[in-house]
N, CA, C and O atoms as a MOPAC input file, in Angstrom:
PM7 MOZYME 1SCF
protein

 N    -15.36300 1   -19.56900 1   -31.77000 1
 C    -15.12500 1   -18.88000 1   -33.43000 1
 C    -14.28600 1   -17.84500 1   -33.14600 1
 O    -13.39500 1   -17.84600 1   -33.99600 1
 N    -14.18100 1   -17.21600 1   -32.58700 1
 C    -13.16600 1   -16.05100 1   -32.51900 1
 C    -11.73200 1   -16.43400 1   -32.26800 1
 O    -10.86700 1   -15.87200 1   -32.94000 1
 N    -11.39800 1   -17.31000 1   -31.39200 1
 C    -10.41800 1   -17.65700 1   -31.30000 1
 C     -9.99200 1   -18.63900 1   -32.41500 1
 O     -8.83500 1   -18.97000 1   -32.67300 1
 N    -11.03000 1   -19.01800 1   -32.98300 1
 C    -10.12500 1   -19.43400 1   -34.25800 1
 C     -9.60500 1   -18.42400 1   -35.88100 1
 O     -8.78900 1   -18.52900 1   -36.79800 1
 N    -10.57600 1   -17.58600 1   -35.47700 1
 C     -9.78600 1   -16.69100 1   -36.66000 1
 C     -8.64400 1   -16.27300 1   -35.93500 1
 O     -7.64000 1   -16.44700 1   -36.62500 1
 N     -8.34700 1   -15.71200 1   -34.63600 1
 C     -7.37900 1   -14.56600 1   -33.96900 1
 C     -6.26400 1   -15.86400 1   -35.17600 1
 O     -5.61400 1   -15.42900 1   -36.12600 1
 N     -6.31700 1   -17.64700 1   -34.74100 1
 C     -5.35700 1   -18.43000 1   -34.86400 1
 C     -5.08000 1   -18.12700 1   -36.78600 1
 O     -3.92400 1   -18.15300 1   -37.20700 1
 N     -6.16400 1   -17.88300 1   -37.67900 1
 C     -5.88700 1   -18.16600 1   -38.87600 1
 C     -5.13000 1   -16.92200 1   -39.18200 1
 O     -4.05100 1   -16.96000 1   -39.77300 1
 N     -5.70200 1   -15.79800 1   -38.77400 1
 C     -5.00800 1   -14.02400 1   -38.79400 1
 C     -3.34600 1   -13.87400 1   -38.87000 1
 O     -2.58300 1   -13.20900 1   -39.57100 1
 N     -3.10600 1   -15.27300 1   -37.29400 1
 C     -1.64300 1   -14.82800 1   -36.88200 1
 C     -0.96000 1   -16.05100 1   -38.31800 1
 O      0.02200 1   -15.67700 1   -38.95800 1
 N     -1.41900 1   -17.01000 1   -38.54200 1
 C     -1.19900 1   -18.12300 1   -39.60500 1
 C     -0.92200 1   -16.94400 1   -40.93900 1
 O      0.13600 1   -16.77000 1   -41.54400 1
 N     -2.01100 1   -16.35700 1   -41.11200 1
 C     -1.51200 1   -15.70600 1   -42.67500 1
 C     -0.95600 1   -14.69400 1   -42.21500 1
 O     -0.80600 1   -14.04800 1   -43.25200 1
 N     -0.35300 1   -13.80600 1   -41.05400 1
 C      0.58100 1   -12.94100 1   -41.05100 1
 C      1.99200 1   -13.72500 1   -41.06200 1
 O      3.03500 1   -13.08400 1   -40.93900 1
 N      1.99800 1   -14.89700 1   -41.18700 1
 C      3.20100 1   -15.69400 1   -40.99800 1
 C      3.37300 1   -16.03100 1   -41.85600 1
 O      4.55700 1   -15.73100 1   -42.00500 1
 N      3.01600 1   -16.60500 1   -42.87200 1
 C      2.82400 1   -16.77500 1   -44.46500 1
 C      3.50600 1   -15.28600 1   -45.18200 1
 O      4.28200 1   -15.23900 1   -46.13600 1
 N      3.21800 1   -14.69200 1   -44.77500 1
 C      3.46100 1   -13.01200 1   -45.55100 1
 C      4.93200 1   -12.65600 1   -45.27600 1
 O      5.67700 1   -12.16400 1   -46.12300 1
 N      5.44100 1   -13.08900 1   -43.42200 1
 C      6.58900 1   -12.71200 1   -43.35100 1
 C      7.43500 1   -13.70400 1   -44.28500 1
 O      8.27700 1   -13.21200 1   -45.03500 1
 N      7.23300 1   -15.07600 1   -44.25700 1
 C      7.86500 1   -15.79600 1   -45.43200 1
 C      8.07600 1   -15.45500 1   -46.50700 1
 O      9.15400 1   -15.65700 1   -47.06600 1
 N      7.03300 1   -14.82600 1   -47.06500 1
 C      7.38700 1   -14.47000 1   -48.52200 1
 C      8.23100 1   -13.26100 1   -48.30100 1
 O      8.93000 1   -13.09400 1   -49.30000 1
 N      8.37400 1   -12.65900 1   -47.70000 1
 C      8.71600 1   -11.21500 1   -47.57300 1
 C     10.09000 1   -11.47300 1   -47.26500 1
 O     10.88100 1   -10.53100 1   -47.32300 1
 N     10.48100 1   -12.60400 1   -46.94800 1
 C     12.10300 1   -12.77100 1   -46.12000 1
 C     12.87900 1   -14.04700 1   -47.13800 1
 O     13.98700 1   -14.55100 1   -46.95700 1
 N     11.81900 1   -14.36300 1   -48.30400 1
 C     12.12800 1   -15.04900 1   -49.11000 1
 C     13.75500 1   -14.96200 1   -50.05700 1
 O     14.22200 1   -15.94200 1   -50.63600 1
 N     14.22700 1   -13.98100 1   -50.04000 1
 C     15.06600 1   -13.33000 1   -50.22500 1
 C     16.88700 1   -13.20800 1   -49.28800 1
 O     18.01100 1   -12.84600 1   -49.63600 1
 N     16.33300 1   -13.68300 1   -48.15300 1
 C     17.37100 1   -13.30900 1   -46.94200 1
 C     18.04400 1   -14.64200 1   -47.17600 1
 O     17.39600 1   -15.67900 1   -47.31900 1
 N     19.45100 1   -14.57900 1   -47.21200 1
 C     20.39500 1   -15.71400 1   -47.10200 1
 C     21.01600 1   -16.01700 1   -45.90800 1
 O     21.74900 1   -17.00200 1   -45.82300 1
 N     20.75000 1   -15.08300 1   -44.72400 1
 C     21.81700 1   -15.13900 1   -43.90600 1
 C     21.42500 1   -16.56100 1   -43.11400 1
 O     20.25200 1   -16.93000 1   -43.05900 1
 N     22.60900 1   -17.38900 1   -42.45200 1
 C     22.27000 1   -18.70000 1   -42.21800 1
 C     23.07700 1   -18.56600 1   -40.76400 1
 O     24.07500 1   -17.89100 1   -40.51200 1
 N     22.15400 1   -19.60900 1   -39.72900 1
 C     22.90700 1   -19.63400 1   -38.17200 1
 C     23.06600 1   -20.96800 1   -37.72500 1
 O     22.47000 1   -21.84900 1   -38.34500 1
 N     23.65600 1   -21.21500 1   -36.91000 1
 C     23.65700 1   -22.43400 1   -35.94800 1
 C     23.04300 1   -22.39500 1   -35.08300 1
 O     23.01800 1   -21.42200 1   -34.32800 1
 N     22.02100 1   -23.96600 1   -34.85400 1
 C     21.24300 1   -23.96500 1   -33.55900 1
 C     22.16300 1   -24.60400 1   -32.56900 1
 O     23.05000 1   -25.32700 1   -33.02400 1
 N     22.09300 1   -24.47600 1   -31.57700 1
 C     22.53600 1   -25.30100 1   -30.31900 1
 C     21.87400 1   -25.33600 1   -29.02700 1
 O     21.80100 1   -24.38800 1   -28.24500 1
 N     21.22800 1   -26.91800 1   -28.80300 1
 C     20.57400 1   -27.00100 1   -28.45100 1
 C     20.52000 1   -28.07600 1   -27.73300 1
 O     20.05800 1   -29.12100 1   -28.19300 1
 N     21.03300 1   -27.96100 1   -26.37200 1
 C     21.68000 1   -29.12200 1   -24.97400 1
 C     22.76000 1   -29.73500 1   -25.92600 1
 O     23.61100 1   -28.96100 1   -26.36300 1
 N     22.79800 1   -30.83200 1   -26.22700 1
 C     24.01100 1   -31.77900 1   -27.01900 1
 C     23.60900 1   -31.86900 1   -28.56600 1
 O     24.30800 1   -32.50000 1   -29.35900 1
 N     22.52400 1   -31.24800 1   -28.92000 1
 C     22.13400 1   -31.50300 1   -30.51400 1
 C     22.48900 1   -30.00900 1   -30.85400 1
 O     22.42300 1   -29.03600 1   -30.10300 1
 N     22.85300 1   -30.06200 1   -32.07400 1
 C     23.78300 1   -28.54200 1   -32.43000 1
 C     23.15200 1   -28.88900 1   -34.48400 1
 O     23.28200 1   -29.92500 1   -35.13700 1
 N     22.71300 1   -27.96100 1   -34.77700 1
 C     22.38200 1   -27.82700 1   -36.24000 1
 C     22.71900 1   -26.68600 1   -36.76000 1
 O     22.30700 1   -25.62400 1   -36.29400 1
 N     23.87300 1   -26.79900 1   -38.26300 1
 C     24.44500 1   -25.80500 1   -38.89100 1
 C     24.05100 1   -25.62900 1   -39.84200 1
 O     23.44800 1   -26.48300 1   -40.49300 1
 N     24.29300 1   -24.35600 1   -40.24800 1
 C     23.69200 1   -23.56200 1   -41.23100 1
 C     21.93500 1   -23.56800 1   -41.83700 1
 O     21.44000 1   -23.73100 1   -42.95200 1
 N     21.50800 1   -23.36600 1   -40.80300 1
 C     20.02100 1   -23.34900 1   -41.01000 1
 C     19.61000 1   -22.00200 1   -41.37700 1
 O     20.03000 1   -21.13400 1   -40.61200 1
 N     18.77300 1   -21.53800 1   -42.51800 1
 C     18.33500 1   -20.07500 1   -42.67400 1
 C     17.76400 1   -19.55500 1   -41.58200 1
 O     16.86200 1   -20.16300 1   -41.00600 1
 N     18.14100 1   -18.56300 1   -41.23100 1
 C     17.51500 1   -17.30300 1   -39.83700 1
 C     16.02800 1   -17.51800 1   -40.37500 1
 O     15.32100 1   -18.16000 1   -39.59800 1
 N     15.25600 1   -16.98600 1   -41.88300 1
 C     14.20600 1   -16.67700 1   -41.64200 1
 C     13.19700 1   -18.46800 1   -41.37700 1
 O     11.98700 1   -18.38600 1   -41.16600 1
 N     13.63300 1   -19.39000 1   -41.40900 1
 C     13.02100 1   -20.53800 1   -41.22600 1
 C     13.17500 1   -20.92000 1   -39.89300 1
 O     12.27500 1   -21.36600 1   -39.18200 1
 N     14.58100 1   -20.69500 1   -39.50200 1
 C     14.44700 1   -20.62000 1   -37.64100 1
 C     13.57600 1   -19.48500 1   -37.03300 1
 O     13.15500 1   -19.67300 1   -35.89200 1
 N     13.39000 1   -18.80100 1   -37.41100 1
 C     12.50200 1   -17.82800 1   -37.17200 1
 C     10.90200 1   -17.83400 1   -37.35500 1
 O     10.20000 1   -17.28200 1   -36.50800 1
 N     10.35000 1   -18.45800 1   -38.45900 1
 C      8.68600 1   -19.08500 1   -38.24100 1
 C      9.03800 1   -20.37600 1   -37.36100 1
 O      8.24800 1   -20.70800 1   -36.47800 1
 N     10.00200 1   -20.98100 1   -37.54500 1
 C      9.47700 1   -22.33500 1   -36.81000 1
 C      9.52600 1   -21.82100 1   -35.54100 1
 O      8.46900 1   -21.81200 1   -34.91000 1
 N     10.82100 1   -21.26100 1   -34.87100 1
 C      9.98200 1   -20.94300 1   -33.28100 1
 C      8.80700 1   -20.18800 1   -33.12600 1
 O      8.10300 1   -20.47900 1   -32.15900 1
 N      8.41200 1   -19.20200 1   -33.93400 1
 C      6.58700 1   -18.42200 1   -33.88500 1
 C      6.09000 1   -18.93800 1   -34.05300 1
 O      5.30900 1   -18.94700 1   -33.10200 1
 N      5.60300 1   -20.09000 1   -35.19900 1
 C      4.76900 1   -20.97600 1   -34.83100 1
 C      4.81300 1   -22.18400 1   -33.87700 1
 O      3.77700 1   -22.84900 1   -33.88500 1
 N      5.78800 1   -22.60700 1   -33.06100 1
 C      5.74500 1   -23.11800 1   -31.84900 1
 C      5.01000 1   -22.51700 1   -31.00100 1
 O      4.21100 1   -22.99100 1   -30.19400 1
 N      5.40600 1   -21.07300 1   -31.27900 1
 C      4.88100 1   -20.76000 1   -29.80100 1
 C      3.32800 1   -20.09200 1   -30.09100 1
 O      2.41600 1   -20.09200 1   -29.26400 1
 N      3.27900 1   -19.66100 1   -31.13700 1
 C      1.61300 1   -19.35600 1   -31.43100 1
 C      0.66900 1   -20.87300 1   -31.03200 1
 O     -0.19500 1   -20.88900 1   -30.15500 1
 N      1.01900 1   -21.97400 1   -31.79800 1
 C      0.18100 1   -23.01200 1   -31.41000 1
 C      0.77600 1   -23.46000 1   -29.96900 1
 O     -0.15200 1   -24.09100 1   -29.46300 1
 N      1.73500 1   -23.44900 1   -29.16300 1
 C      1.65000 1   -23.60000 1   -27.85100 1
 C      0.27500 1   -22.47400 1   -27.01400 1
 O     -0.51200 1   -22.87800 1   -26.15900 1
 N      0.32700 1   -21.23400 1   -27.50600 1
 C     -0.44100 1   -20.17600 1   -26.56000 1
 C     -2.05400 1   -20.66300 1   -27.48300 1
 O     -3.15800 1   -20.35100 1   -27.03900 1
 N     -1.88400 1   -21.35800 1   -28.62800 1
 C     -3.69700 1   -21.79900 1   -28.91600 1
 C     -4.09500 1   -23.10800 1   -28.05500 1
 O     -5.30900 1   -23.28200 1   -27.94900 1
 N     -3.44100 1   -23.84800 1   -27.56100 1
 C     -3.62900 1   -24.89300 1   -27.44000 1
 C     -4.01600 1   -24.45900 1   -25.78500 1
 O     -4.99400 1   -25.01300 1   -25.28300 1
 N     -3.18900 1   -23.41700 1   -24.92900 1
 C     -2.97700 1   -23.20000 1   -23.85500 1
 C     -4.48100 1   -22.32000 1   -23.16700 1
 O     -5.09500 1   -22.28400 1   -22.10100 1
 N     -4.55400 1   -21.76200 1   -24.38800 1
 C     -6.19400 1   -20.93200 1   -24.80500 1
 C     -7.56600 1   -21.82600 1   -24.62300 1
 O     -8.64600 1   -21.62100 1   -24.06900 1
 N     -6.97300 1   -22.95600 1   -25.38800 1
 C     -7.99900 1   -23.79000 1   -25.35500 1
 C     -8.63800 1   -24.81200 1   -24.27200 1
 O     -9.78100 1   -25.24600 1   -24.13000 1
 N     -7.60000 1   -24.98700 1   -23.66800 1
 C     -7.72300 1   -25.91600 1   -22.46800 1
 C     -8.19200 1   -24.91900 1   -21.40100 1
 O     -8.84100 1   -25.43000 1   -20.48800 1
 N     -8.04600 1   -23.96200 1   -21.35700 1
 C     -8.19100 1   -22.61700 1   -20.50100 1
 C    -10.02400 1   -22.69900 1   -20.55900 1
 O    -10.88600 1   -23.02300 1   -19.74100 1
 N    -10.03600 1   -22.19100 1   -22.07000 1
 C    -11.59600 1   -22.23000 1   -22.61800 1
 C    -12.55600 1   -23.34300 1   -21.79200 1
 O    -13.56200 1   -23.11900 1   -21.11900 1
 N    -12.01300 1   -24.37800 1   -22.02600 1
 C    -12.51800 1   -25.96400 1   -21.81100 1
 C    -12.79400 1   -25.96100 1   -20.31400 1
 O    -13.91300 1   -26.36200 1   -19.99300 1
 N    -12.00000 1   -25.59300 1   -19.37800 1
 C    -11.93300 1   -25.89200 1   -17.74400 1
 C    -13.02000 1   -24.55700 1   -17.49200 1
 O    -13.96500 1   -24.71300 1   -16.71800 1
 N    -12.83600 1   -23.40300 1   -18.11600 1
 C    -14.21300 1   -22.29800 1   -17.66800 1
 C    -15.24700 1   -23.08400 1   -18.63100 1
 O    -16.20700 1   -22.35800 1   -18.37700 1
 N    -15.63300 1   -23.78100 1   -19.30900 1
 C    -17.00200 1   -24.28500 1   -19.81000 1
 C    -17.44600 1   -25.28900 1   -18.72500 1
 O    -18.58700 1   -25.32900 1   -18.26400 1
 N    -16.48700 1   -26.05000 1   -18.38800 1
 C    -16.78300 1   -27.46800 1   -17.44700 1
 C    -17.07000 1   -26.87300 1   -16.57300 1
 O    -18.21700 1   -27.20800 1   -16.27800 1
 N    -16.45800 1   -25.60700 1   -15.44900 1
 C    -16.77700 1   -24.91300 1   -14.25700 1
 C    -17.99000 1   -24.31600 1   -14.59300 1
 O    -18.83100 1   -24.49500 1   -13.71100 1
 N    -18.51400 1   -23.46400 1   -15.85200 1
 C    -19.50400 1   -23.23000 1   -15.56600 1
 C    -20.74600 1   -23.85500 1   -15.94300 1
 O    -21.76700 1   -23.17000 1   -16.00600 1
 N    -20.76300 1   -25.30400 1   -16.24400 1
 C    -21.88300 1   -25.98100 1   -16.29900 1
 C    -22.14900 1   -26.69500 1   -15.04700 1
 O    -23.30200 1   -27.01500 1   -14.75800 1
 N    -20.60200 1   -27.11500 1   -13.86300 1
 C    -20.99500 1   -27.43600 1   -12.76000 1
 C    -21.84000 1   -26.32700 1   -11.66100 1
 O    -22.42300 1   -26.73700 1   -10.65700 1
 N    -21.78300 1   -25.01000 1   -12.02300 1
 C    -22.07200 1   -23.70800 1   -11.60900 1
 C    -24.07400 1   -23.91300 1   -11.96000 1
 O    -25.05300 1   -23.81100 1   -11.22000 1
 N    -23.93200 1   -24.18800 1   -13.24000 1
 C    -25.25200 1   -24.30200 1   -13.81600 1
 C    -26.21000 1   -25.63900 1   -12.90700 1
 O    -27.43000 1   -25.65300 1   -12.74800 1
 N    -25.55100 1   -26.31800 1   -12.58700 1
 C    -26.25900 1   -28.02800 1   -12.35200 1
 C    -26.32200 1   -27.40700 1   -10.73800 1
 O    -27.13900 1   -28.05900 1   -10.08800 1
 N    -25.69800 1   -26.36500 1    -9.96700 1
 C    -25.82600 1   -26.16600 1    -8.59600 1
 C    -26.54000 1   -25.40700 1    -8.85400 1
 O    -27.60700 1   -25.95900 1    -8.58400 1
 N    -26.82700 1   -24.17700 1    -9.31700 1
 C    -27.69100 1   -23.25700 1    -9.58900 1
 C    -29.16200 1   -24.15100 1    -9.43200 1
 O    -29.96800 1   -23.95200 1    -8.52400 1
 N    -29.30300 1   -25.02900 1   -10.36300 1
 C    -30.74200 1   -25.79800 1   -10.63800 1
 C    -31.07000 1   -26.45800 1    -9.02500 1
 O    -32.08500 1   -26.18500 1    -8.38400 1
 N    -30.08900 1   -27.27500 1    -8.60500 1
 C    -30.55100 1   -27.85500 1    -7.67700 1
 C    -30.92600 1   -26.80500 1    -6.36400 1
 O    -31.81700 1   -27.06100 1    -5.55500 1
 N    -30.13100 1   -25.66700 1    -6.32200 1
 C    -30.54100 1   -24.70700 1    -5.19400 1
 C    -32.03200 1   -24.20900 1    -5.80700 1
 O    -32.91300 1   -24.32600 1    -4.95500 1
 N    -32.47500 1   -23.71200 1    -7.01300 1
 C    -34.07800 1   -23.45100 1    -7.37600 1
 C    -35.03500 1   -24.51400 1    -7.67600 1
 O    -36.15200 1   -24.33100 1    -8.15800 1
 N    -34.45800 1   -25.77300 1    -7.32000 1
 C    -35.55200 1   -26.68500 1    -7.05400 1
 C    -35.54100 1   -26.96300 1    -5.54800 1
 O    -36.53700 1   -27.50700 1    -5.07000 1
 N    -34.72300 1   -26.70900 1    -4.91700 1
 C    -34.75800 1   -26.58300 1    -3.70500 1
 C    -35.66700 1   -25.82300 1    -2.90100 1
 O    -36.30200 1   -26.12100 1    -1.89000 1
 N    -35.58400 1   -24.74900 1    -3.59500 1
 C    -36.51600 1   -23.33300 1    -3.12200 1
 C    -37.92000 1   -23.37500 1    -3.40800 1
 O    -38.90200 1   -23.17100 1    -2.69400 1
 N    -37.73200 1   -23.82800 1    -5.16100 1
 C    -39.34600 1   -24.24200 1    -5.20200 1
 C    -40.15300 1   -25.25000 1    -4.19500 1
 O    -41.33200 1   -25.16100 1    -3.85200 1
 N    -39.23000 1   -26.18900 1    -3.83700 1
 C    -39.73400 1   -26.85600 1    -2.97100 1
 C    -40.07600 1   -26.78100 1    -1.47400 1
 O    -40.89800 1   -27.44300 1    -0.84100 1
 N    -39.10900 1   -25.66000 1    -1.00000 1
 C    -39.69200 1   -24.81100 1    -0.09800 1
 C    -40.46400 1   -23.83000 1    -0.45300 1
 O    -40.96400 1   -23.11600 1     0.41600 1
 N    -40.66000 1   -23.65400 1    -1.54100 1
 C    -41.94600 1   -22.84500 1    -1.23500 1
 C    -43.51300 1   -23.71000 1    -1.36000 1
 O    -44.58100 1   -23.32400 1    -0.88600 1
 N    -43.33500 1   -24.60800 1    -1.91700 1
 C    -44.64100 1   -25.02100 1    -1.57800 1
 C    -44.81200 1   -25.84500 1    -0.85600 1
 O    -45.56300 1   -26.78700 1    -1.11300 1
 N    -44.08700 1   -25.70700 1     0.38500 1
 C    -44.56600 1   -26.57400 1     2.09500 1
 C    -45.29700 1   -25.51000 1     2.36200 1
 O    -45.01200 1   -24.33200 1     2.14600 1
 N    -46.65300 1   -26.14400 1     3.04200 1
 C    -47.74800 1   -25.40300 1     3.64800 1
 C    -47.06400 1   -24.71400 1     4.77000 1
 O    -46.01200 1   -25.17600 1     5.21200 1
 N    -47.54900 1   -23.73300 1     5.21400 1
 C    -47.38200 1   -22.76400 1     6.14300 1
 C    -48.53100 1   -22.86600 1     7.88500 1
 O    -49.37600 1   -21.97100 1     7.89000 1
 N    -48.54800 1   -23.24800 1     8.41400 1
 C    -49.14500 1   -23.81600 1     9.72400 1
 C    -49.91900 1   -22.07200 1     9.78200 1
 O    -49.26600 1   -21.06500 1     9.50800 1
 N    -50.88800 1   -22.05600 1    10.05200 1
 C    -51.55800 1   -20.62500 1    10.40900 1
 C    -51.76300 1   -20.74800 1    11.96800 1
 O    -51.70600 1   -19.72800 1    12.65500 1
 N    -51.98000 1   -21.87200 1    12.48800 1
 C    -52.05000 1   -22.20800 1    13.68000 1
 C    -50.78600 1   -21.51300 1    14.79000 1
 O    -51.14900 1   -21.25000 1    15.93700 1
 N    -49.82900 1   -21.33700 1    14.52500 1
 C    -48.45400 1   -21.59200 1    15.34400 1
 C    -48.40500 1   -20.14100 1    16.24900 1
 O    -48.13300 1   -19.10700 1    15.63900 1
 N    -48.57300 1   -20.10900 1    17.16300 1
 C    -48.64700 1   -19.09800 1    17.86000 1
 C    -46.96500 1   -19.14300 1    18.95900 1
 O    -46.13600 1   -20.00700 1    19.24500 1
 N    -47.09100 1   -18.23500 1    19.15000 1
 C    -45.15800 1   -17.56900 1    20.03500 1
 C    -46.20500 1   -17.13100 1    21.24600 1
 O    -47.33100 1   -16.63600 1    21.28300 1
 N    -45.10800 1   -17.63500 1    22.33400 1
 C    -45.66800 1   -17.61400 1    23.44200 1
 C    -45.18000 1   -16.51100 1    23.83300 1
 O    -44.23700 1   -16.11100 1    23.15100 1
 N    -45.63600 1   -15.57000 1    25.10500 1
 C    -44.78200 1   -14.26700 1    25.29700 1
 C    -43.36600 1   -14.14300 1    25.81000 1
 O    -42.83600 1   -13.05300 1    26.02800 1
 N    -42.74900 1   -15.37300 1    26.00100 1
 C    -41.52500 1   -15.48400 1    26.60100 1
 C    -40.33100 1   -15.74700 1    25.63500 1
 O    -39.18400 1   -15.30100 1    25.66400 1
 N    -41.03700 1   -16.73800 1    24.63500 1
 C    -40.34100 1   -16.76700 1    23.49400 1
 C    -40.37100 1   -15.39800 1    22.35300 1
 O    -39.37300 1   -15.30300 1    21.63800 1
 N    -41.16300 1   -14.64800 1    22.22200 1
 C    -41.66700 1   -13.58400 1    21.35500 1
 C    -40.31200 1   -12.77900 1    22.23600 1
 O    -39.26900 1   -12.74600 1    21.58400 1
 N    -40.27100 1   -12.30400 1    23.28600 1
 C    -39.05900 1   -11.37100 1    23.90100 1
 C    -37.53700 1   -11.75300 1    23.56500 1
 O    -36.64900 1   -11.05000 1    23.08300 1
 N    -37.52300 1   -13.11000 1    23.97900 1
 C    -36.29200 1   -13.51800 1    23.38200 1
 C    -36.32900 1   -13.50800 1    22.08300 1
 O    -35.15200 1   -13.19000 1    21.91600 1
 N    -36.82100 1   -13.62100 1    20.84200 1
 C    -36.93200 1   -13.15300 1    19.62900 1
 C    -36.74500 1   -11.82600 1    19.17000 1
 O    -36.19800 1   -11.64400 1    18.08200 1
 N    -37.09900 1   -10.95500 1    19.80700 1
 C    -36.61700 1    -9.69600 1    19.58700 1
 C    -35.60200 1    -9.25700 1    20.24500 1
 O    -34.92800 1    -8.34400 1    19.76700 1
 N    -35.20700 1    -9.97100 1    21.80100 1
 C    -33.63600 1    -9.54900 1    21.90100 1
 C    -32.61300 1    -9.86700 1    21.09900 1
 O    -31.54600 1    -9.25700 1    21.03300 1
 N    -33.01600 1   -11.08700 1    20.31400 1
 C    -32.01900 1   -11.72300 1    19.48800 1
 C    -31.78000 1   -10.45100 1    18.32600 1
 O    -30.62400 1   -10.13800 1    18.04100 1
 N    -32.82700 1    -9.82000 1    17.74800 1
 C    -33.06100 1    -9.08000 1    16.74600 1
 C    -32.25500 1    -7.53300 1    17.22300 1
 O    -31.53300 1    -6.83700 1    16.50900 1
 N    -32.61700 1    -7.32000 1    18.50900 1
 C    -31.52700 1    -6.28600 1    18.82700 1
 C    -30.30900 1    -6.04900 1    18.57000 1
 O    -29.79400 1    -5.01500 1    18.14300 1
 N    -29.41500 1    -7.97500 1    19.09500 1
 C    -28.92600 1    -7.68200 1    19.27100 1
 C    -27.73900 1    -7.85700 1    17.85700 1
 O    -26.53200 1    -7.61600 1    17.86600 1
 N    -28.59000 1    -8.35300 1    16.73000 1
 C    -28.25900 1    -8.36700 1    15.26700 1
 C    -28.05300 1    -6.88700 1    14.87200 1
 O    -27.14200 1    -6.29600 1    14.29100 1
 N    -29.18300 1    -6.52500 1    15.37800 1
 C    -29.10600 1    -4.75700 1    14.82000 1
 C    -28.11300 1    -4.02600 1    15.33400 1
 O    -27.79700 1    -3.03900 1    14.67000 1
 N    -27.43900 1    -4.25900 1    16.48400 1
 C    -26.72400 1    -3.80700 1    17.84300 1
 C    -24.88000 1    -3.99100 1    16.71500 1
 O    -23.91700 1    -3.22600 1    16.66300 1
 N    -25.08700 1    -5.06800 1    16.15900 1
 C    -23.72200 1    -5.45200 1    15.20900 1
 C    -23.66300 1    -4.79600 1    14.29800 1
 O    -22.60300 1    -4.25800 1    13.97900 1
 N    -24.72400 1    -4.65300 1    13.64500 1
 C    -24.75400 1    -4.52200 1    12.25000 1
 C    -24.14100 1    -2.98100 1    11.93300 1
 O    -23.49900 1    -2.56100 1    10.97000 1
 N    -24.61600 1    -2.32500 1    13.15900 1
 C    -24.66400 1    -0.65500 1    12.69600 1
 C    -22.84800 1    -0.41600 1    12.86500 1
 O    -22.34500 1     0.68300 1    12.62900 1

């Protein structure tokens, strides 16, 4: 909605500029590659080029907004999948009878101290 308001504001300003320059009688020639327009009013040329730029910018911003929305939707889907996986892991029963043998306990402590050493 904000983008539409900005577009309408720019369009309104361009209309005001046209009415302000109605008394202009300056004529120009336009050369575009092999195509030439002679005797065009300067205010019309300025209006057309400005409108072309505004419309091109508007379309570019619309495409960027749609690409961000699709990217955001894919991230929301991925987030939902990860939340479902986390909830499934929370529902798994933990075996209370799990005992660590003395040798394994020493190895896990060793890995823990190595990890702490690397983090400091």
